[in-house]
Every structure is written in structure tokens, then in C-alpha cells.
N, C-alpha and C positions, 0 to 999 in steps of 0.2 A: 439606611435610615430616610423616613418619609419628614415630609413636612410636618407631620403629627408628634415626632418626636419633639418635644420642646424641654428646655432646661432652663435655669436660672443663666443670664447673659455671662456671669464669669465662667460659669463650667462649658458654656458654648465655647468660649474662646480657648479654654484649657482642652477641649475634645479635639479642638481644629489644630492644635499642636502649636499656637501662638505664642503662648507663655504659661507660666503656671497658674493655676485657679486662685492661689493667692495675690500675685501680681495683677491678674485679670481685676478682682476685687478692688484693687487699689486704683487701678486706671477709671474704673466704673464710678466711683466716690469721687474721684478727683476731676469727673466731668469729662475723662476724653474718649467714651466711648457713644457712638451714636448708633442706633438702630432707624432704618428709615426716613433718617434725616433728623431725627429727633434724638436728642441727648437724652442718655439714661443714668442714674445714680443710685440705684438701686442693683446692687449684684445678682439678687434673686429675680429681678424681672425675667418672666417667662419668654423664651424666644426659641422660634424653631433652629435646629440645629443645621439646615440646609438653607437659612436664608442668604441672599447675596449681597443683602444693602447695610451689613454691618459694618463700620469704619471705626477706627482709632485714629484721634487727631485728625480727622478728616480724611483718613487714607483708608481706601476699601480691604477689608480683611478677607483674603481667601484661606483656604484649609491650607496649612503649609505641606508640603510634600514629607512622607514618613521619613523619618532619620532613624536608622539603628545602628549602636556603636558600641564597642568591647574596650575597654580600659584596662590595662595593667597595672592597676593602684598600686603604689609606694606605700609602704608603713608610715606613719605620722600624719597623714591626712585625713581630715574629717569628711564625712559623706554627707556635706549640705551644699545650700549655695551661697549663704554667706555664715559667718561664726560670729556671736556674740562676743567672743572672748577673742577674734582677732585671729584664730589659728588659720594655717593653711587649709584650703580646701582642695577636694579632687577637680575642682573646677581650674585650677593652676594647670592642670595637664592639657587644657583646651586653649591656653591662650594665642591667640591668634591663629586660632585652626580654621579651615577650609573646608570645603567637601570636594570632592574631585572632580567638579566642575569650576573650581576655583572662587565659588560662592562663599559669603560667611556661614559658620555654622548655625541652624535655626536655634531658638529656644531648647532645650535638652533638660531630662530631669534623671537623676539615676533610678534605675530598676533594682527595687530592694537597697540593702546597706552592706557594707563592712565598716568594721568601728577602726577608729584612728590605728590601733595597732597591728590591724590585720591588711594582709597585703593580697595581689592576686585579682581575679575575674571579676570585673563589675561592670553591668550593661548599664546605657544608657539610651534614652528613648524621646522622641515628641509625642508617642502613641500611647496615651493614658489607657486604653482599653487593651493594647497588647501587654503593656505592662503589668496591668491588673493580673491578666489571665497567667504570667510568669511567676508573680509572686503569691498566687492565690494558693493557701496552704492545702487545701483539699487535692487541687488538679496540677498545680504548677510543677514542673521538673525537678527531680533532685539537684541536691549540689554536692559537689565534692570536694573534700579539703584534704589537706598534707599539715599534720600538725606535728610539731617536734615537742614532746613533752620531758619532764625531767625525772622519768623513769624508763625501765624497761618490762613493759606490759606482759603478765602472762596470759594465758588462753581464757582463764576464769575473769581478769578484769577485762578483758576485749567484751566477753560475754556480757559482762554486767552492764557496761556502756551501751549494748544494745536494748537490755531489759529496761535501763532508765531508771530515774530518780523522779519523784514528785518535789517541786520546789515553787512554795507562794502560790498555790495552785495550778501551776503548769506541770505539765508532762515532759521531762527533756531526755530524751534519747535519740542514739544514732540507729538509722537503718543496718549500718554494716560499719565495722570497724576491724581492720587489718593491719598487723605488722608490717611495715614495709622495711626498714632496716633499724639498728640497733648498734650503739656506740658501748664505751664501758659505765655510761652514767645516764644517758639519755637516748631516747629513740623517737624515730621519724613513724606514725601512723597514719593510715588513710580513713577518713570518715565520713560518711555519705548520710546527709539530712535530707527528710523528706518536707521539712519546713524551716524557717528562717526567725526563730524566735529572737527577741533581744539577747546579744552575747549567748546565744547558746551552747557553742561548743565550750566557750572558756566556763560558763556556771556549772554544767555537766561535769569537766574536768575537776573541778573545783570540790566537787561534792564527793570526789573520790581522794581528795588531798592530791592531787594532780596538778603542778603548775604550768602553763601553756606556754613555751619559750618562745614559738615563731606560728604563725596561722595564715596559711596562704589557700584561697580558693583558685582550685584547679578545673573545674568544668561546672557546667551548669546544662543538665540535659547531656546530651551528645555533644555540645560545645565547648572544646576543649581549649584552656588559656594558649597551650603550643609553646611557641619560641617567640612571642609578642614579648619585647622589651619593656623592663618596668619603665612607667611613667609613660609609655605610647599607649596611643590608640590606634585603631581601624573600621573601617566600616563593616556592616556583617553582610556577608553576601546571601543570596537565596539557599544555597545549601546551609549557610550558618543558621538561618532561621528555621529550615527544616531540622536540623540536628537538634536544636536547642528543645525541642518539645520531643526528641527521642527518649 
């Protein structure tokens, strides 16, 4: 970025990985943010992304070192920073967390979502541009899910899930649908999606009168959840970052 790259001051703070854009706007309105020694109170105040004289509470703010994490999200947690209904959120899994160097984790945000009843691989980062690339419906990586359903699907049903359905103006479909194993009354299938619409899998299955008993995201691109324990997280390696785009 050059000095000509100008955004609202709240967006600049977010792009630097300091906090969310919403939180930054609150700081600005509260008079906590200054640029060049002058307090600004308009979150949309045009500011160069590379300015080195931005401060919060009088403390100079530099771009935060990029942080990329993966979490094995447990069932029952909502993917949000705070919940108006007082439900436990995914941030509970980071209570007291520190980086490998022993410092406190910086602000991080979920990259995409998993609903409360879903579990598995959930990414976090303080890099909004990277997050936008991962979640882009056109160019982002495929997401792979293991889903327990309340019936034994035949080949025709699996093909129908790939053909998809139109619901409320949205096209819901799977890139692929594969039977993994079957019991007497239910089965596990693997579904691959190329975009992440709200409750896409559950809505797609409901259209065929199929109940979702369990839903686990196991991979994003070439990055697999692997044996990461439920409720635990780890930093992504350089290799992980390369695989996620595979």
C-alpha cells in the first residue's frame, strides 16, 4: 500500500489488525483516537493506511503482526465476539491464550462462520484482506464437511444434492456428495461446498426432507482439521497457509 491508499480511520485501524471496524468506530466516536496529534471523532475521516502518527489513548498504533489460527469448534458455541442472549461464544476457547512467544493474543476475528449446532474447523485472523480472500464465494477455497443424516442415501439422492435447489432466491447445491458409511437408520456423507451461504447444508438437506444429526467441517481447501482436539486451537504454519489455497 502507498500513502495514496486512504480509508476511513476506523477501517484503517481494522486493516492494521488492531481491532474490528465496529470497535474502532466506537473508539473514534469516544474521542480515543488521534491522527497527527489531533483527535478525530468521525470514523469515516479519510486517513492514509501507512500513517505512523495514529494513536489510541495517546499510544502510537503500529500494524499488528499477522496472526492466523485454526480452532476445532465445539458444538454449542456461537460464532460471534459477543452474544446479546448471553450464550457462550467461540472466544471462550481463547481465554487466557498467548502466542508462541508468550505475548497476549491480539484481536482476532472468525474467518467465515459455523452455526451453533455445527462443529469443526474454524479459522481466525487479524488480517481482514486475507479473510476476505478465504471467504470470497467466487475464488475462495472449497469447504469439506462430514454430515450425519437420518437416512441411507442412494446414488440418486446424492446426485440430487449436487444438482441443488432454488430457495428464497438462492441456489443451494454441493460440489460433491459422497456416502462415507451407513448404519441401520442413518449415514455419514461428505459434502463439499464452493461457497458458504447461511446454514447452506442444513437448508439443502431440509429441502429433501433430510434431518441433519451432526455437522462437522473437516477441511478448508487443502487444510484439514486433522487430530486437533475439540475446543483447542493452534497457529497456522507457512505450509498450512499454502495448503488452504490448494
